[in-house]
N, C-alpha and C positions, 0 to 999 in steps of 0.2 A: 560635497552635492546640496544643494540650495531645495527650501520647503516645498516646493513646488514638484522639484525633480522627485524627492522622495515620494512624496503623494500619490505621482504617477506611478511611480516603480510597483509603489503598495498597492494600488489598484492591478496594476499588470499580474501580480502574482495571487490577489485574494480574489479575484472576477473566474480564474479559470478553477481556484479552488473551490469556490462555489457552486460552478456548475458540477466537476467531477465530484466532489463530495453529495450534490443534489442528488447525482446518477448514481453511485454507490448506494444510496441510501436504501434505493427501492431495488436494486438489483439484487440478483441471487449472490449469496456469500461464499467464500471458500473458493472461489473458481482461480483459475488463471488470470483473465481478466482483473478479478475482483484486488484481488491482491499485486497485480502491476500499477492499477492503477489508486491503489490504496497509497501506494510506495510516492507516487507522483504529489497523491493529495498531500501525503506528512510532508515529503519536502516542499511544498508548495506553502504549507501552513509555517512552516520552521522559517524560512524565508521572510515572509510576511511578518512574523513574532518579530524577528529580529529587525526587520525596518521601522516598525511602526516604534521601535525606541529608540530611534534617533530622531522623529519626529516631535516637535516641542507640542504639549498641549496647549487651546487657544481657546478651552472653553473650562471655565470653572476652577476649582482652586489648583495651583502650580505649586508642587514640591522640588525643591532645587532649581526651581527657576525652568523647570523643562518639565517633568513628569505629572501626568494628572492622574485621575482614577483609573480611565480607561487602558492605561498601562498593566494595568493588576491582570486584565486579559491578555496581555503578551506576556505575563510572565509565568500566567495559568499554562498557556499554549504551549512555551518551552519546556514543562514539566509534564503536560499532558501527553506530549507527542511521542515523546520514548518511552512514559508507561504502555501507551496504547501497541507501541510497534513491537516490545519487549513482552507483552500478555499473549497478543497474537503468534510471538515464535516460539513461546512454549505452550502454546494451547491451552492459553485461559480465556476463553471467548467470552466471557461475562466481562471480567476486568475490560477486556479489548473492547467488546462494545460499548460499554457502560461511557468510556473513555473517549471514545470518538463521538458517540452521541453527545457527551458534553462539551467536546470539541467544536463539534459542529453548531450545536446551539449556541454556545457561549461565545466561540471565536468568530462566529460568521452573524451567524441571527444576532443575536444583543448588540456584539459590536457592532455591524452594520446599521442595525436599526439607530444606535447611537448616531454613527457617522452620518444617515441619511436626513433625521428628524430633528435633530436639534442646531436648532437656529446659532449660528455664529461658527459651527464646523464648516470646513473649508467644502466638503461635497456636499452640503446642505445648500450653501450661497451657491455652486454652480448647477445644481440642479432645480430649485427652486428660484 
């Protein structure tokens, strides 16, 4: 898959995750719809994280001629998603909540800010 195709696929998974995640933050917790859309959100975030591992960094230092610091957020997502899911399953709502907030802030807001506002990044170049 080409670099551009990977970025488009990434955007196709992260944009709906952003919308669903934003709605879930403000909606009532524990409902059937919260659980249903929460699973969709987690799946989208997992897919997004895996996709990003195949996208080479374009800005900043490169390790192994591919990875950059932003890839650490992908690895963090791959850890946080199952931790949050299994915490909810066992009724540990505090751990679930903390991990979900961290996932949204780190995986979407921080990573998205880097992508949008860092000159030289593809999304920044497309938008600005």
